[in-house]
C-alpha angles and dihedrals in degrees: 000000000000095000094060097038094085090048092051092048091050092049091049090048091054092047092047089052090049092052092049093046101042106018130237094284093060103046108094132178131191122227119200099166097256126130092251091052090054089056091050091050091053092047091049091048090053093047091047092051090049091050093050091047091052091048091052092048091050091049091050092048094049091046093050091046093048096051095042093241122145118237088253090057090051092051092048090052090049091053094050 
């Protein structure tokens, strides 16, 4: 719904910032079984997945830059 979209985006922005600032090992949520806690778990899951994806992309970029390979060479190696 359009009225909650800005709130969701803001919550994800705060969580993304927390993951970048503190790392995945230091971001903790509490689950008490309530409906609001379920929402928080889903938001944290999305932020965590985004953080891991960004970390993997950065590792791939730094690896391809360090060995002088083009992005196409990296993809070919991944496929093999």
